[in-house]
C-alpha positions as CSV (number, residue, x, y, z in Angstrom):
1,M,-52.1,-12.0,30.8
2,L,-51.7,-12.5,27.0
3,K,-48.5,-10.4,27.0
4,K,-47.1,-12.5,29.9
5,I,-47.8,-15.7,28.0
6,L,-46.1,-14.3,24.9
7,Y,-43.1,-13.1,26.9
8,I,-42.7,-16.6,28.5
9,S,-43.0,-18.2,25.0
10,I,-40.3,-16.0,23.6
11,V,-37.9,-16.7,26.5
12,L,-38.5,-20.5,26.2
13,S,-37.9,-20.3,22.5
14,L,-34.6,-18.5,22.9
15,L,-33.6,-21.0,25.6
16,A,-34.4,-23.9,23.4
17,F,-32.3,-22.4,20.6
18,A,-29.4,-21.8,22.8
19,L,-29.5,-25.4,24.1
20,A,-29.7,-26.7,20.6
21,I,-26.3,-25.2,19.7
22,S,-23.6,-27.8,20.0
23,P,-20.2,-27.0,21.5
24,S,-18.6,-27.4,18.1
25,Q,-21.0,-24.8,16.6
26,A,-20.3,-22.4,19.4
27,K,-16.6,-22.8,18.8
28,A,-17.0,-22.2,15.1
29,A,-18.1,-18.6,15.9
30,T,-14.5,-17.8,16.6
31,S,-12.3,-17.4,13.6
32,T,-8.6,-16.4,13.1
33,W,-7.1,-14.5,10.2
34,Q,-3.3,-14.2,9.8
35,Y,-1.3,-12.1,7.4
36,S,2.4,-11.4,7.0
37,S,4.8,-9.9,4.5
38,S,8.5,-9.6,4.2
39,G,11.0,-8.5,1.7
40,K,13.2,-5.8,0.2
41,G,12.4,-2.8,-2.0
42,A,13.4,0.7,-3.1
43,E,11.4,3.9,-3.8
44,A,12.1,7.4,-5.1
45,Y,10.2,10.6,-5.7
46,F,11.2,13.4,-8.1
47,T,9.9,16.8,-9.0
48,T,10.7,19.4,-11.7
49,C,9.5,22.2,-9.4
50,F,11.4,21.9,-6.2
51,E,10.4,25.4,-5.3
52,W,7.0,27.2,-5.9
53,P,6.7,27.6,-9.7
54,S,6.0,30.8,-11.6
55,P,2.5,31.1,-13.1
56,G,2.1,28.9,-16.2
57,T,5.1,26.7,-15.5
58,V,4.2,23.0,-16.0
59,C,5.5,20.9,-13.1
60,T,5.9,17.2,-13.1
61,D,6.1,15.0,-10.0
62,T,7.2,11.4,-10.4
63,G,7.2,8.4,-8.0
64,I,8.6,4.9,-8.6
65,Y,8.3,2.1,-6.1
66,V,9.6,-1.5,-6.5
67,G,9.4,-4.4,-4.0
68,E,10.1,-8.1,-3.9
69,F,7.9,-9.5,-1.1
70,V,6.5,-12.8,0.1
71,F,3.0,-12.4,1.3
72,K,1.5,-15.1,3.5
73,E,-2.2,-15.3,4.3
74,D,-3.5,-18.0,6.6
75,G,-0.6,-20.3,5.7
76,T,-0.6,-19.7,1.9
77,K,2.4,-17.9,0.4
78,Y,2.2,-15.4,-2.5
79,P,5.6,-14.3,-3.8
80,S,5.4,-11.0,-5.6
81,S,8.0,-8.8,-7.4
82,T,6.3,-5.7,-8.7
83,M,7.0,-2.1,-9.8
84,S,4.5,0.8,-9.7
85,F,4.9,4.2,-11.3
86,Y,3.0,7.5,-10.8
87,Q,3.4,10.8,-12.5
88,T,1.3,14.0,-12.1
89,Q,1.5,17.3,-14.0
90,Y,0.1,20.6,-12.8
91,K,0.6,24.4,-12.9
92,V,-0.4,27.4,-11.0
93,D,-2.3,30.5,-12.3
94,P,-1.3,34.2,-11.5
95,R,-3.5,34.0,-8.4
96,G,-1.6,31.0,-7.0
97,N,-4.4,28.4,-7.7
98,W,-3.3,24.9,-8.4
99,I,-4.4,23.6,-11.8
100,W,-4.3,19.8,-12.5
101,I,-3.2,18.8,-16.0
102,S,-2.8,15.0,-16.0
103,D,-2.1,11.8,-14.0
104,T,-0.2,8.8,-15.4
105,W,0.4,5.5,-13.6
106,G,1.4,2.0,-14.3
107,Y,1.9,-1.3,-12.4
108,G,3.4,-4.6,-13.4
109,E,5.9,-7.4,-12.7
110,A,9.5,-6.4,-12.2
111,S,13.0,-7.7,-11.5
112,L,14.8,-6.4,-8.4
113,S,18.2,-6.8,-6.9
114,V,19.1,-5.4,-3.5
115,D,22.2,-6.2,-1.5
116,N,22.0,-7.3,2.2
117,K,23.5,-4.0,3.5
118,L,21.0,-1.9,1.5
119,T,23.7,0.0,-0.2
120,R,22.7,-0.8,-3.8
121,A,19.5,-1.7,-5.7
122,T,18.6,-2.1,-9.4
123,A,15.2,-2.8,-10.9
124,S,13.4,-2.9,-14.3
125,G,9.9,-3.6,-15.3
126,D,7.4,-3.4,-18.2
127,L,4.4,-1.4,-17.3
128,Q,1.1,-0.7,-19.0
129,L,0.5,3.1,-18.5
130,T,-2.9,4.8,-18.1
131,T,-3.3,8.6,-18.4
132,C,-6.2,10.7,-17.0
133,T,-6.9,14.3,-18.0
134,P,-9.7,16.7,-17.0
135,G,-12.5,17.3,-19.5
136,R,-14.1,20.6,-20.4
137,R,-17.2,19.8,-18.4
138,G,-15.5,18.7,-15.3
139,E,-15.3,15.0,-16.2
140,I,-12.2,12.9,-16.0
141,N,-11.0,11.1,-19.2
142,C,-8.7,8.1,-18.9
143,S,-7.1,5.9,-21.5
144,E,-4.3,3.5,-21.9
145,T,-1.2,5.2,-23.3
146,G,1.0,2.1,-24.1
147,M,3.7,0.0,-22.6
148,V,6.9,1.4,-21.2
149,T,10.1,-0.2,-19.9
150,L,11.5,1.4,-16.8
151,S,14.9,0.8,-15.4
152,A,16.1,2.4,-12.1
153,S,19.1,2.2,-9.8
154,W,19.7,3.3,-6.2
155,S,23.0,4.0,-4.4
156,G,22.7,4.1,-0.6
157,V,24.1,7.0,1.3
158,G,24.3,7.7,5.1
159,D,23.5,5.4,8.0
160,L,21.2,2.4,8.2
161,F,18.1,3.2,10.2
162,R,16.0,0.5,12.0
163,S,12.6,0.7,13.5
164,K,10.1,-1.6,15.3
165,S,6.6,-1.3,16.4
166,N,4.1,-3.6,18.2
167,S,0.3,-3.3,18.8
168,H,-2.1,-5.4,20.7
169,T,-5.8,-4.8,21.2
170,L,-8.2,-6.9,23.3
171,S,-12.0,-6.6,23.3
172,K,-15.0,-8.9,23.6
173,A,-15.5,-8.8,19.9
174,Y,-12.0,-9.4,18.7
175,N,-8.2,-9.6,19.5
176,Y,-5.8,-7.8,17.2
177,T,-2.0,-8.2,17.2
178,S,0.5,-6.5,14.8
179,H,4.2,-6.4,14.6
180,Y,6.5,-4.4,12.2
181,S,10.2,-4.3,11.9
182,G,12.2,-2.7,9.2
183,S,15.5,-1.1,8.1
184,Y,16.1,1.5,5.5
185,R,18.9,3.7,4.0
186,D,18.6,7.0,2.2
187,A,19.7,6.8,-1.4
188,I,20.4,8.6,-4.7
189,A,18.2,7.2,-7.4
190,Q,18.3,7.4,-11.2
191,V,15.5,6.4,-13.6
192,S,16.5,5.8,-17.3
193,G,14.4,7.2,-20.1
194,L,12.5,9.8,-18.0
195,D,13.0,13.5,-17.4
196,T,12.3,13.3,-13.7
197,G,13.8,16.6,-12.5
198,V,15.3,16.9,-9.0
199,Q,15.2,14.0,-6.5
200,Y,13.0,14.9,-3.6
201,W,13.7,11.7,-1.6
202,A,14.7,8.0,-2.1
203,S,15.5,5.0,0.0
204,I,16.3,1.3,0.0
205,Y,14.5,-0.8,2.6
206,N,13.9,-4.2,4.1
207,T,10.7,-4.8,6.1
208,S,8.7,-7.5,7.8
209,S,5.2,-7.2,9.2
210,M,2.6,-9.5,10.7
211,E,-1.1,-9.2,11.7
212,V,-3.3,-11.6,13.5
213,I,-7.1,-11.0,14.1
214,I,-9.1,-13.4,16.3
215,N,-12.8,-12.7,15.8
216,H,-15.0,-13.8,18.7
217,G,-18.1,-13.5,16.7
218,G,-18.6,-9.9,17.5
219,W,-18.4,-8.7,13.9
């Protein structure tokens, strides 16, 4: 009998709580997040070891990425023109094992110029570099290694490629919608002041993406 009374009390308490929620409070449980980005950019990747290196040969892989985008989140715009740089060094031993030597990267504001047909691009930026190396006891040691000014240029080659994708997910917890459209052209890139080796790939691009998440209170 006592259990039955407790059960009825719990049910009545939950019912009273549900009735106490106003329509505006119930509606507040649903929230919407919107994010979009659009803009032009260029990227390139180089290596000094295009083929498998001989034992002891130090290889250097270099990547440079620059973009001028306008990000928009829930109606607020955030213009951004940035450059990022990444470089890793490694070698292989006589048994073919890969040995990491160092990683260096930097990120900062940049100037970028891209024509509408994606046939030319130029960029420059001042980056603060950080380098990480392995320690004798397995630890990783990182330190700032100074500022560097990078300038790069791209010349488009070949056809202009276009792509689009859309995604839509519905559930009781949330709705998710995304859209992407972009165009790109392969390119030949040059970076001044760096021994980058052989170009592995490079491109000039123009992209636009959008995401909308409607949360029904299920998260």
